[in-house]
TORRO-940328 format. One record per residue (C-alpha): residue number from 1; x negated, y, z; chain. Coordinates in steps of 0.2 Angstrom, whole numbers, plus 5000, padded with zeros to 4 digits. Example, Ala and Ser with C-alpha at 12.3 -4.5 7.8 and 13.67 -1.06 7.14 Angstrom:
TORRO-940328
i  xx  yy  zz  ch
1  4938  4978  5039  A
2  4932  4995  5036  A
end
This chain:
TORRO-940328
i  xx  yy  zz  ch
1  4971  4884  5026  A
2  4989  4884  5032  A
3  5003  4892  5024  A
4  5015  4905  5033  A
5  5034  4902  5031  A
6  5046  4915  5032  A
7  5051  4914  5050  A
8  5030  4918  5056  A
9  5029  4930  5042  A
10  5046  4940  5050  A
11  5040  4935  5066  A
12  5024  4946  5064  A
13  5034  4961  5056  A
14  5045  4961  5072  A
15  5029  4961  5085  A
16  5022  4973  5073  A
17  5037  4983  5073  A
18  5039  4984  5093  A
19  5021  4989  5095  A
20  5022  5003  5084  A
21  5038  5009  5079  A
22  5045  5012  5062  A
23  5032  5021  5050  A
24  5043  5030  5037  A
25  5031  5030  5024  A
26  5027  5034  5010  A
27  5024  5053  5017  A
28  5029  5064  5001  A
29  5042  5075  4992  A
30  5045  5067  4977  A
31  5042  5050  4967  A
32  5028  5059  4956  A
33  5020  5063  4971  A
34  5020  5048  4976  A
35  5011  5043  4962  A
36  5000  5057  4964  A
37  4993  5050  4981  A
38  4993  5033  4974  A
39  4978  5037  4962  A
40  4971  5047  4973  A
41  4968  5037  4989  A
42  4958  5025  4978  A
43  4941  5022  4990  A
44  4946  5035  5002  A
45  4955  5040  5018  A
46  4973  5048  5018  A
47  4967  5062  5028  A
48  4958  5068  5013  A
49  4971  5063  5003  A
50  4984  5075  5011  A
51  4970  5090  5011  A
52  4969  5086  4992  A
53  4990  5084  4990  A
54  4992  5101  5000  A
55  4979  5110  4984  A
56  4991  5105  4973  A
57  5005  5110  4982  A
58  4997  5126  4984  A
59  4994  5127  4967  A
60  5012  5122  4961  A
61  5004  5108  4953  A
62  5015  5093  4960  A
63  5026  5091  4942  A
64  5020  5081  4928  A
65  5022  5098  4919  A
66  5013  5110  4930  A
67  5000  5096  4931  A
68  4998  5094  4909  A
69  4994  5115  4911  A
70  4979  5113  4921  A
71  4962  5112  4914  A
72  4954  5094  4917  A
73  4940  5105  4928  A
74  4954  5115  4936  A
75  4963  5099  4942  A
76  4946  5092  4947  A
77  4942  5106  4957  A
78  4960  5106  4966  A
79  4957  5087  4970  A
80  4940  5087  4977  A
81  4945  5082  4995  A
82  4949  5065  4989  A
83  4933  5062  4982  A
84  4927  5055  4966  A
85  4937  5069  4961  A
86  4931  5070  4942  A
87  4936  5051  4940  A
88  4951  5052  4948  A
89  4956  5071  4939  A
90  4954  5057  4922  A
91  4966  5046  4931  A
92  4980  5057  4932  A
93  4976  5062  4915  A
94  4979  5046  4911  A
95  4996  5044  4920  A
96  5001  5060  4914  A
97  4996  5057  4893  A
98  5007  5042  4897  A
99  5022  5050  4903  A
100  5022  5064  4889  A
101  5019  5052  4877  A
102  5031  5037  4883  A
103  5043  5045  4891  A
104  5044  5063  4887  A
105  5035  5068  4905  A
106  5050  5061  4914  A
107  5045  5052  4930  A
108  5063  5048  4932  A
109  5065  5039  4915  A
110  5049  5029  4919  A
111  5054  5024  4934  A
112  5071  5016  4929  A
113  5065  5001  4920  A
114  5063  4982  4928  A
115  5051  4980  4941  A
116  5042  4964  4929  A
117  5040  4979  4914  A
118  5037  4993  4923  A
119  5023  4984  4934  A
120  5017  4977  4917  A
121  5019  4995  4909  A
122  5008  5003  4924  A
123  4994  4991  4925  A
124  4991  4996  4905  A
125  4986  5015  4910  A
126  4968  5016  4911  A
127  4964  5016  4930  A
128  4977  5010  4938  A
129  4975  4993  4946  A
130  4986  4981  4955  A
131  4985  4990  4973  A
132  4990  5007  4963  A
133  5003  4999  4952  A
134  5011  4990  4967  A
135  5011  5006  4977  A
136  5020  5017  4965  A
137  5033  5001  4962  A
138  5037  5000  4979  A
139  5035  5018  4987  A
140  5040  5028  4971  A
141  5053  5015  4962  A
142  5058  5009  4978  A
143  5057  4992  4971  A
144  5052  4977  4979  A
145  5033  4974  4976  A
146  5022  4970  4989  A
147  5007  4981  4991  A
148  4991  4970  4997  A
149  4977  4981  5001  A
150  4958  4980  5011  A
151  4972  4980  5029  A
152  4981  4967  5022  A
153  4965  4953  5019  A
154  4956  4958  5034  A
155  4971  4955  5046  A
156  4979  4937  5038  A
157  4962  4932  5035  A
158  4955  4933  5051  A
159  4973  4926  5059  A
160  4969  4910  5046  A
161  4984  4913  5035  A
162  4974  4919  5018  A
163  4956  4914  5014  A
164  4943  4929  5017  A
165  4938  4928  4998  A
166  4958  4925  4992  A
167  4962  4936  4975  A
168  4975  4950  4977  A
169  4989  4938  4967  A
170  4985  4925  4980  A
171  4988  4937  4997  A
172  5004  4946  4989  A
173  5011  4929  4986  A
174  5008  4923  5004  A
175  5022  4939  5009  A
176  5034  4935  4991  A
177  5035  4917  4991  A
178  5041  4918  5009  A
179  5051  4934  5011  A
180  5067  4940  5003  A
181  5062  4953  4989  A
182  5069  4967  5001  A
183  5061  4986  4996  A
184  5064  4992  5013  A
185  5056  4977  5021  A
186  5041  4978  5010  A
187  5039  4996  5014  A
188  5039  4995  5031  A
189  5029  4978  5033  A
190  5015  4988  5024  A
191  5015  5003  5032  A
192  5012  4992  5048  A
193  4998  4981  5043  A
194  4988  4996  5039  A
195  4992  5005  5058  A
196  4988  4988  5064  A
197  4973  4988  5052  A
198  4968  5006  5058  A
199  4971  5005  5077  A
200  4965  4986  5080  A
201  4960  4976  5065  A
202  4943  4985  5061  A
203  4931  4980  5051  A
204  4918  4980  5065  A
205  4920  4979  5084  A
206  4940  4973  5080  A
207  4951  4978  5097  A
208  4957  4960  5098  A
209  4964  4963  5115  A
210  4975  4977  5111  A
211  4983  4969  5097  A
212  5000  4965  5095  A
213  4998  4950  5086  A
214  4986  4942  5100  A
215  4967  4939  5101  A
216  4959  4927  5091  A
217  4950  4911  5098  A
218  4933  4912  5104  A
219  4930  4897  5091  A
220  4936  4907  5078  A
221  4926  4924  5081  A
222  4910  4912  5082  A
223  4915  4902  5065  A
224  4925  4909  5048  A
225  4933  4924  5055  A
226  4950  4914  5053  A
227  4961  4912  5067  A
228  4980  4906  5074  A
229  4992  4919  5079  A
230  4999  4916  5096  A
231  5018  4910  5091  A
232  5031  4913  5097  A
233  5030  4931  5100  A
234  5039  4939  5112  A
235  5055  4946  5103  A
236  5053  4941  5088  A
237  5066  4937  5077  A
238  5069  4930  5058  A
239  5083  4940  5052  A
240  5081  4950  5034  A
241  5077  4967  5041  A
242  5085  4983  5031  A
243  5084  4999  5030  A
244  5067  5005  5036  A
245  5057  5017  5027  A
end
């Protein structure tokens, strides 16, 4: 398995950006809404999360204090569209209890912590795993923690840059070991990976011919699913990206 370098990873980013444009993630009005959305999006699609968030907004329950005033059953009912609503209501309850007990209910106070300490703290909350923690770090706190999801592993394993069975930490290291620790860059990169994963790199019947990264080889499709990207990509650059949101 070959190791991608900075120039190659930035070329992939540039190709996706040229094809899809800035994605302007995360779609939320406050850091707390990002945190809630990061929990609600576990094991569901964003459209369902939007419906649950709309319910919470209509109930004026998108602040820690307002959400704490809800009975667990009422919270679960509001987030029902996101699926696993009782489990997710319990996970939101764990987050709220942590905020109240350690940070006096202040999201801003919690998010002022440095990245390593805040990541460890988030992972210590029941129901928050690496992907959810990194989503909160990147999109709520604005810290350079690269988010890995199913789209990331699928796209980059199909192109031979990670193993299909690579761990979360291994896939994350592909990016963090080669790219500058730049939150706007990580923000845009992850959002673009989700976009190409949804539009082109589908689990079944991938649309390789429409992919900005190019089709995989016939030999690759017959074998392990890992393939070589067709570099150099037109119009790619290796400069550090700034300001994408």
